[in-house]
Wavefront OBJ file of the C-alpha trace (Angstrom):
o trace
v 106.248 58.816 149.545
v 104.995 62.181 150.841
v 105.736 63.180 154.425
v 102.979 62.921 156.964
v 101.718 66.016 158.732
v 103.640 67.504 161.638
v 103.240 65.664 164.906
v 104.404 68.184 167.524
v 106.346 66.833 170.464
v 106.903 70.153 172.278
v 104.423 72.765 173.333
v 102.220 74.331 170.695
v 102.087 78.052 169.836
v 98.711 78.577 171.518
v 100.071 77.139 174.787
v 103.069 79.462 174.602
v 100.823 82.425 173.812
v 98.627 81.609 176.811
v 101.730 81.479 178.994
v 102.913 84.848 177.694
v 99.507 86.462 178.314
v 99.324 84.978 181.807
v 102.786 86.203 182.781
v 102.149 89.666 181.342
v 98.924 89.903 183.331
v 100.963 89.556 186.526
v 102.615 92.858 185.573
v 99.287 94.488 184.806
v 99.772 94.215 181.041
v 96.789 92.745 179.201
v 97.024 91.630 175.573
v 93.977 90.493 173.533
v 93.358 86.743 173.334
v 93.733 86.605 169.549
v 97.135 84.995 168.763
v 97.889 87.510 166.023
v 97.430 90.405 168.436
v 99.810 88.807 170.914
v 102.414 88.330 168.186
v 102.094 91.977 167.158
v 101.666 93.386 170.647
v 104.549 91.757 172.504
v 107.339 93.639 170.649
v 105.653 96.933 171.575
v 105.495 95.807 175.210
v 109.205 94.996 175.143
v 110.036 98.415 173.698
v 107.901 100.306 176.223
v 110.340 101.524 178.879
v 107.545 102.940 181.034
v 105.675 99.704 181.788
v 106.121 97.635 184.950
v 108.498 95.045 183.475
v 111.792 94.551 185.259
v 115.030 93.943 183.394
v 114.923 90.241 184.132
v 111.259 89.891 183.134
v 111.921 91.828 179.938
v 114.620 89.322 179.029
v 112.237 86.460 179.823
v 109.545 87.843 177.526
v 112.085 88.498 174.793
v 113.147 84.851 175.051
v 109.533 83.675 174.904
v 108.896 85.876 171.876
v 111.921 84.379 170.100
v 110.664 80.888 170.957
v 107.245 81.742 169.512
v 108.815 83.120 166.324
v 110.883 79.955 165.963
v 107.788 77.769 166.384
v 105.933 79.829 163.767
v 108.826 79.371 161.319
v 108.909 75.607 161.873
v 105.151 75.314 161.368
v 105.307 77.439 158.207
v 108.105 75.227 156.846
v 106.107 72.069 157.663
v 103.019 73.531 155.998
v 105.075 74.248 152.880
v 106.424 70.688 152.762
v 102.881 69.340 153.101
v 101.654 71.644 150.337
v 104.425 70.549 147.960
v 103.875 66.857 148.735
v 100.145 67.255 148.219
v 100.570 68.989 144.861
v 103.007 66.333 143.622
v 101.063 63.243 144.733
v 97.978 62.251 142.694
v 96.638 59.984 145.455
v 96.651 62.912 147.875
v 94.633 65.063 145.496
v 92.291 62.162 144.803
v 91.328 61.569 148.434
v 91.192 65.306 149.220
v 87.991 65.369 147.158
v 86.316 63.637 150.112
v 84.566 66.146 152.372
v 86.478 66.508 155.611
v 89.834 65.588 154.038
v 92.386 68.317 153.304
v 96.088 68.371 152.396
v 97.247 67.522 155.938
v 95.010 64.467 156.247
v 95.655 63.394 152.656
v 99.458 63.473 152.932
v 99.411 61.793 156.333
v 97.289 58.908 155.075
v 99.192 58.345 151.842
v 102.450 58.364 153.818
v 101.007 55.826 156.262
v 99.370 53.306 153.910
v 101.064 53.955 150.543
v 98.888 52.141 147.961
v 96.605 50.586 150.594
v 97.354 47.016 149.504
v 98.304 45.986 153.035
v 94.561 45.897 153.800
v 92.005 43.564 152.239
v 89.174 46.068 152.301
v 88.007 49.371 153.705
v 86.562 47.815 156.850
v 89.900 46.241 157.724
v 91.576 49.604 157.223
v 88.996 51.329 159.414
v 89.494 48.648 162.071
v 93.252 49.242 161.910
v 92.561 52.899 162.659
v 90.441 51.930 165.657
v 87.220 53.359 164.222
v 85.187 50.129 164.163
v 82.898 49.609 167.203
v 83.886 46.875 169.656
v 81.378 44.111 170.304
v 80.312 42.379 173.491
v 78.465 39.101 173.006
v 76.537 37.348 175.769
v 73.520 35.098 175.746
v 73.537 34.930 171.976
v 73.170 38.700 171.695
v 75.751 41.167 170.378
v 76.046 44.651 171.798
v 78.077 47.386 170.109
v 80.426 49.291 172.397
v 82.659 52.305 171.790
v 85.342 52.343 169.130
v 88.419 50.220 169.813
v 90.890 53.149 169.492
v 93.548 50.782 168.225
v 95.997 51.681 165.484
v 97.564 55.062 164.845
v 96.014 57.660 167.220
v 97.388 60.566 165.156
v 95.665 59.434 161.953
v 92.465 58.618 163.829
v 92.456 62.053 165.482
v 93.015 63.809 162.149
v 90.148 61.934 160.549
v 87.749 62.638 163.425
v 88.653 66.335 163.435
v 87.940 66.476 159.710
v 84.669 64.625 160.237
v 83.656 67.105 162.924
v 83.685 69.940 160.385
v 81.522 67.838 158.053
v 78.984 67.177 160.815
v 78.914 70.855 161.726
v 78.127 71.901 158.132
v 75.555 69.149 157.520
v 72.712 71.005 159.231
v 72.697 73.616 156.465
v 72.462 71.033 153.653
v 69.834 68.678 152.245
v 71.899 66.208 150.213
v 71.836 62.477 150.956
v 75.115 62.499 152.890
v 74.060 65.429 155.089
v 70.673 63.868 155.854
v 72.446 60.652 156.850
v 74.726 62.641 159.155
v 71.834 64.524 160.734
v 70.053 61.250 161.397
v 73.165 59.850 163.080
v 73.553 62.993 165.144
v 69.945 62.935 166.345
v 70.052 59.253 167.269
v 73.585 58.922 168.630
v 74.787 62.407 169.503
v 77.418 64.615 167.893
v 80.522 62.737 169.050
v 79.339 59.371 167.727
v 78.148 61.017 164.512
v 81.670 62.382 164.012
v 83.134 58.912 164.532
v 80.604 57.458 162.073
v 81.639 59.999 159.419
v 85.319 59.319 160.139
v 84.683 55.574 159.796
v 82.916 56.102 156.489
v 85.640 58.427 155.210
v 88.349 55.914 156.155
v 86.704 53.268 153.998
v 86.310 55.713 151.115
v 89.951 56.780 151.401
v 91.123 53.162 151.248
v 88.944 52.460 148.206
v 90.170 55.528 146.327
v 93.821 54.674 146.971
v 93.764 50.864 146.685
v 91.495 50.769 143.643
v 92.821 53.923 142.005
v 89.333 55.417 141.793
v 88.061 58.969 141.568
v 85.656 60.181 144.222
v 82.040 60.736 143.202
v 79.896 62.276 145.886
v 76.350 60.976 146.214
v 73.665 63.471 145.235
l 1 2 3 4 5 6 7 8 9 10 11 12 13 14 15 16 17 18 19 20 21 22 23 24 25 26 27 28 29 30 31 32 33 34 35 36 37 38 39 40 41 42 43 44 45 46 47 48 49 50 51 52 53 54 55 56 57 58 59 60 61 62 63 64 65 66 67 68 69 70 71 72 73 74 75 76 77 78 79 80 81 82 83 84 85 86 87 88 89 90 91 92 93 94 95 96 97 98 99 100 101 102 103 104 105 106 107 108 109 110 111 112 113 114 115 116 117 118 119 120 121 122 123 124 125 126 127 128 129 130 131 132 133 134 135 136 137 138 139 140 141 142 143 144 145 146 147 148 149 150 151 152 153 154 155 156 157 158 159 160 161 162 163 164 165 166 167 168 169 170 171 172 173 174 175 176 177 178 179 180 181 182 183 184 185 186 187 188 189 190 191 192 193 194 195 196 197 198 199 200 201 202 203 204 205 206 207 208 209 210 211 212 213 214 215 216 217 218 219
């Protein structure tokens, strides 16, 4: 079974970079916001003997730079493991054909549900992820509420993030799927449209895995 995507428990690189920039600013040293420029610029700051850094602060920034480099190495190693797992797992490649699903989402889902046989259908799988709307019934009438948010929050978050990119690109397209998305977005708003796409993708993913099918996008 392929490994799921990395689920960071410590601080992320962008948080560390923001901390570095904020601390440097206290010494009158401003680095661009782009993470790559911070990675390239900090060594030069450390080597500059004429700036306002004290000996102790220089050691602090050197330690933070080493921490950032270590995080980058760990992320690169995790990305490589995901790439290898994706390339060696047919189910991962099969579901990655779905728009909004890439190697990270594909490996995470295959690792989580294996062949999908633990679920009777796609709706049950989507409900397990917490993507099915809750209902409130009173006076013989049913009212749909927000999603239940049950199940694995990591998988649900991945799927919604992937769906967000699909919704964003839909406005430039005229295919059936994109028109459906635009309709959802106009009626329900962007956030609910993203959840609707994630819900739909979850059901497709289950079907492709459980029934060993190939994805065919609607025209």
